[in-house]
BALOBA-1460 file (C-alpha; in Angstrom, 3 decimals):
// residues 140
<rec num="1" residu="x" x="0.000" y="0.000" z="0.000"/>
<rec num="2" residu="x" x="2.843" y="2.377" z="-0.698"/>
<rec num="3" residu="x" x="5.837" y="3.058" z="-2.822"/>
<rec num="4" residu="x" x="9.539" y="3.714" z="-2.463"/>
<rec num="5" residu="x" x="12.208" y="1.900" z="-0.542"/>
<rec num="6" residu="x" x="11.581" y="-0.778" z="2.019"/>
<rec num="7" residu="x" x="13.671" y="-1.040" z="5.148"/>
<rec num="8" residu="x" x="15.796" y="-4.120" z="5.551"/>
<rec num="9" residu="x" x="14.950" y="-6.904" z="7.975"/>
<rec num="10" residu="x" x="16.941" y="-9.924" z="9.046"/>
<rec num="11" residu="x" x="14.233" y="-12.308" z="7.830"/>
<rec num="12" residu="x" x="13.932" y="-10.975" z="4.295"/>
<rec num="13" residu="x" x="12.996" y="-14.241" z="2.597"/>
<rec num="14" residu="x" x="10.514" y="-15.390" z="5.257"/>
<rec num="15" residu="x" x="6.874" y="-15.015" z="4.369"/>
<rec num="16" residu="x" x="3.754" y="-16.344" z="6.009"/>
<rec num="17" residu="x" x="3.174" y="-20.014" z="5.166"/>
<rec num="18" residu="x" x="0.457" y="-20.714" z="2.649"/>
<rec num="19" residu="x" x="-1.341" y="-23.884" z="1.582"/>
<rec num="20" residu="x" x="-1.352" y="-23.122" z="-2.133"/>
<rec num="21" residu="x" x="1.275" y="-21.575" z="-4.333"/>
<rec num="22" residu="x" x="0.785" y="-17.925" z="-5.126"/>
<rec num="23" residu="x" x="0.309" y="-17.315" z="-8.851"/>
<rec num="24" residu="x" x="2.091" y="-14.285" z="-10.271"/>
<rec num="25" residu="x" x="1.785" y="-12.596" z="-13.653"/>
<rec num="26" residu="x" x="4.828" y="-10.510" z="-14.551"/>
<rec num="27" residu="x" x="3.984" y="-7.908" z="-17.192"/>
<rec num="28" residu="x" x="7.279" y="-6.487" z="-18.452"/>
<rec num="29" residu="x" x="8.729" y="-5.749" z="-21.887"/>
<rec num="30" residu="x" x="12.392" y="-5.546" z="-20.797"/>
<rec num="31" residu="x" x="13.696" y="-9.125" z="-21.015"/>
<rec num="32" residu="x" x="16.454" y="-8.587" z="-18.429"/>
<rec num="33" residu="x" x="14.065" y="-7.125" z="-15.836"/>
<rec num="34" residu="x" x="11.563" y="-9.846" z="-16.732"/>
<rec num="35" residu="x" x="14.188" y="-12.498" z="-15.976"/>
<rec num="36" residu="x" x="15.302" y="-10.814" z="-12.722"/>
<rec num="37" residu="x" x="11.720" y="-10.604" z="-11.480"/>
<rec num="38" residu="x" x="10.922" y="-14.190" z="-12.561"/>
<rec num="39" residu="x" x="13.979" y="-15.565" z="-10.728"/>
<rec num="40" residu="x" x="13.142" y="-13.498" z="-7.644"/>
<rec num="41" residu="x" x="9.506" y="-14.606" z="-7.538"/>
<rec num="42" residu="x" x="10.433" y="-18.250" z="-8.201"/>
<rec num="43" residu="x" x="12.835" y="-18.186" z="-5.237"/>
<rec num="44" residu="x" x="9.834" y="-17.269" z="-3.105"/>
<rec num="45" residu="x" x="8.002" y="-20.382" z="-4.297"/>
<rec num="46" residu="x" x="5.467" y="-18.679" z="-6.532"/>
<rec num="47" residu="x" x="4.145" y="-19.889" z="-9.878"/>
<rec num="48" residu="x" x="5.116" y="-17.348" z="-12.531"/>
<rec num="49" residu="x" x="3.675" y="-16.529" z="-15.935"/>
<rec num="50" residu="x" x="5.031" y="-13.814" z="-18.238"/>
<rec num="51" residu="x" x="3.433" y="-11.197" z="-20.481"/>
<rec num="52" residu="x" x="5.396" y="-8.633" z="-22.496"/>
<rec num="53" residu="x" x="2.768" y="-5.883" z="-22.530"/>
<rec num="54" residu="x" x="-0.496" y="-4.838" z="-20.951"/>
<rec num="55" residu="x" x="-2.652" y="-6.178" z="-23.786"/>
<rec num="56" residu="x" x="-1.253" y="-9.680" z="-23.240"/>
<rec num="57" residu="x" x="-2.099" y="-9.376" z="-19.538"/>
<rec num="58" residu="x" x="-5.666" y="-8.242" z="-20.238"/>
<rec num="59" residu="x" x="-6.084" y="-11.009" z="-22.834"/>
<rec num="60" residu="x" x="-4.938" y="-13.630" z="-20.318"/>
<rec num="61" residu="x" x="-7.633" y="-12.542" z="-17.857"/>
<rec num="62" residu="x" x="-10.231" y="-12.373" z="-20.652"/>
<rec num="63" residu="x" x="-9.377" y="-15.976" z="-21.567"/>
<rec num="64" residu="x" x="-10.177" y="-17.068" z="-18.019"/>
<rec num="65" residu="x" x="-6.730" y="-17.037" z="-16.431"/>
<rec num="66" residu="x" x="-6.431" y="-15.668" z="-12.934"/>
<rec num="67" residu="x" x="-3.493" y="-14.658" z="-10.781"/>
<rec num="68" residu="x" x="-3.105" y="-13.747" z="-7.130"/>
<rec num="69" residu="x" x="-0.569" y="-11.050" z="-7.986"/>
<rec num="70" residu="x" x="0.150" y="-8.973" z="-11.088"/>
<rec num="71" residu="x" x="3.485" y="-7.163" z="-11.300"/>
<rec num="72" residu="x" x="3.257" y="-4.635" z="-14.114"/>
<rec num="73" residu="x" x="5.684" y="-2.213" z="-15.687"/>
<rec num="74" residu="x" x="4.533" y="1.341" z="-16.394"/>
<rec num="75" residu="x" x="5.996" y="1.895" z="-19.854"/>
<rec num="76" residu="x" x="5.421" y="-0.860" z="-22.414"/>
<rec num="77" residu="x" x="4.549" y="-1.000" z="-26.110"/>
<rec num="78" residu="x" x="1.013" y="-1.781" z="-27.320"/>
<rec num="79" residu="x" x="-0.600" y="-1.167" z="-23.898"/>
<rec num="80" residu="x" x="1.107" y="0.470" z="-20.927"/>
<rec num="81" residu="x" x="0.695" y="-0.420" z="-17.270"/>
<rec num="82" residu="x" x="-1.752" y="2.383" z="-16.535"/>
<rec num="83" residu="x" x="-4.176" y="1.355" z="-19.275"/>
<rec num="84" residu="x" x="-3.804" y="-2.346" z="-18.463"/>
<rec num="85" residu="x" x="-4.496" y="-1.715" z="-14.769"/>
<rec num="86" residu="x" x="-7.558" y="0.394" z="-15.584"/>
<rec num="87" residu="x" x="-8.912" y="-2.304" z="-17.906"/>
<rec num="88" residu="x" x="-8.270" y="-5.097" z="-15.414"/>
<rec num="89" residu="x" x="-10.045" y="-3.187" z="-12.647"/>
<rec num="90" residu="x" x="-12.979" y="-2.330" z="-14.951"/>
<rec num="91" residu="x" x="-13.261" y="-6.073" z="-15.720"/>
<rec num="92" residu="x" x="-13.672" y="-6.715" z="-12.001"/>
<rec num="93" residu="x" x="-10.193" y="-8.164" z="-11.439"/>
<rec num="94" residu="x" x="-9.514" y="-8.132" z="-7.697"/>
<rec num="95" residu="x" x="-5.955" y="-9.497" z="-7.836"/>
<rec num="96" residu="x" x="-3.281" y="-7.476" z="-6.087"/>
<rec num="97" residu="x" x="-1.718" y="-5.312" z="-8.807"/>
<rec num="98" residu="x" x="1.714" y="-3.855" z="-8.100"/>
<rec num="99" residu="x" x="3.363" y="-1.358" z="-10.400"/>
<rec num="100" residu="x" x="7.077" y="-1.642" z="-11.025"/>
<rec num="101" residu="x" x="8.688" y="1.293" z="-12.789"/>
<rec num="102" residu="x" x="12.013" y="2.932" z="-13.530"/>
<rec num="103" residu="x" x="10.301" y="6.306" z="-13.108"/>
<rec num="104" residu="x" x="10.638" y="7.962" z="-9.731"/>
<rec num="105" residu="x" x="8.741" y="11.211" z="-10.171"/>
<rec num="106" residu="x" x="5.929" y="11.461" z="-7.654"/>
<rec num="107" residu="x" x="3.424" y="12.674" z="-10.274"/>
<rec num="108" residu="x" x="4.055" y="9.682" z="-12.553"/>
<rec num="109" residu="x" x="3.902" y="7.212" z="-9.683"/>
<rec num="110" residu="x" x="0.692" y="8.834" z="-8.422"/>
<rec num="111" residu="x" x="-0.900" y="8.581" z="-11.875"/>
<rec num="112" residu="x" x="0.049" y="4.897" z="-11.955"/>
<rec num="113" residu="x" x="-1.377" y="4.358" z="-8.455"/>
<rec num="114" residu="x" x="-4.606" y="6.144" z="-9.445"/>
<rec num="115" residu="x" x="-5.148" y="3.590" z="-12.221"/>
<rec num="116" residu="x" x="-5.930" y="1.036" z="-9.504"/>
<rec num="117" residu="x" x="-2.620" y="-0.276" z="-8.186"/>
<rec num="118" residu="x" x="-2.280" y="-1.659" z="-4.682"/>
<rec num="119" residu="x" x="1.362" y="-0.528" z="-4.508"/>
<rec num="120" residu="x" x="4.183" y="0.759" z="-6.694"/>
<rec num="121" residu="x" x="7.945" y="0.195" z="-6.476"/>
<rec num="122" residu="x" x="10.990" y="1.387" z="-8.372"/>
<rec num="123" residu="x" x="12.533" y="-1.496" z="-10.293"/>
<rec num="124" residu="x" x="14.160" y="-3.870" z="-10.103"/>
<rec num="125" residu="x" x="12.426" y="-5.610" z="-7.237"/>
<rec num="126" residu="x" x="14.610" y="-6.999" z="-4.476"/>
<rec num="127" residu="x" x="13.952" y="-9.626" z="-1.777"/>
<rec num="128" residu="x" x="12.848" y="-7.006" z="0.745"/>
<rec num="129" residu="x" x="10.219" y="-5.518" z="-1.579"/>
<rec num="130" residu="x" x="8.969" y="-8.958" z="-2.614"/>
<rec num="131" residu="x" x="8.635" y="-9.985" z="1.039"/>
<rec num="132" residu="x" x="6.515" y="-6.914" z="1.752"/>
<rec num="133" residu="x" x="4.305" y="-7.520" z="-1.309"/>
<rec num="134" residu="x" x="3.752" y="-11.218" z="-0.558"/>
<rec num="135" residu="x" x="2.950" y="-10.544" z="3.087"/>
<rec num="136" residu="x" x="0.488" y="-7.798" z="2.095"/>
<rec num="137" residu="x" x="-1.085" y="-10.195" z="-0.404"/>
<rec num="138" residu="x" x="-1.699" y="-12.742" z="2.343"/>
<rec num="139" residu="x" x="-3.450" y="-10.111" z="4.439"/>
<rec num="140" residu="x" x="-5.932" y="-9.168" z="1.694"/>
């Protein structure tokens, strides 16, 4: 429910135990960031699927797919993160949607948040940020 840096803890990789694997959709056009985020989320025991733009993410949900968590970039070709988030929310998607962006201007982050995000972080994600997101997800 916020954005920016997360303070470090000694139990970074520990999250609340869950009975089923958390499903994550990573929506990112940069292949390096996509790989970093996939490796990070996999280390946390989540099931990961990839999309390279917002339209692919929307199409996945339209086809009946569902995810517990959507990590979406702001700037992507075809459909950006703002438009994708707006469309997902208008479709009734209640998944936790977290923006991940290289932008750090408050006005851009606020516009992204206003689209319907639960949180927004500057990329790349690290273990501390992922821990916070997964723990927040379990409290929803």
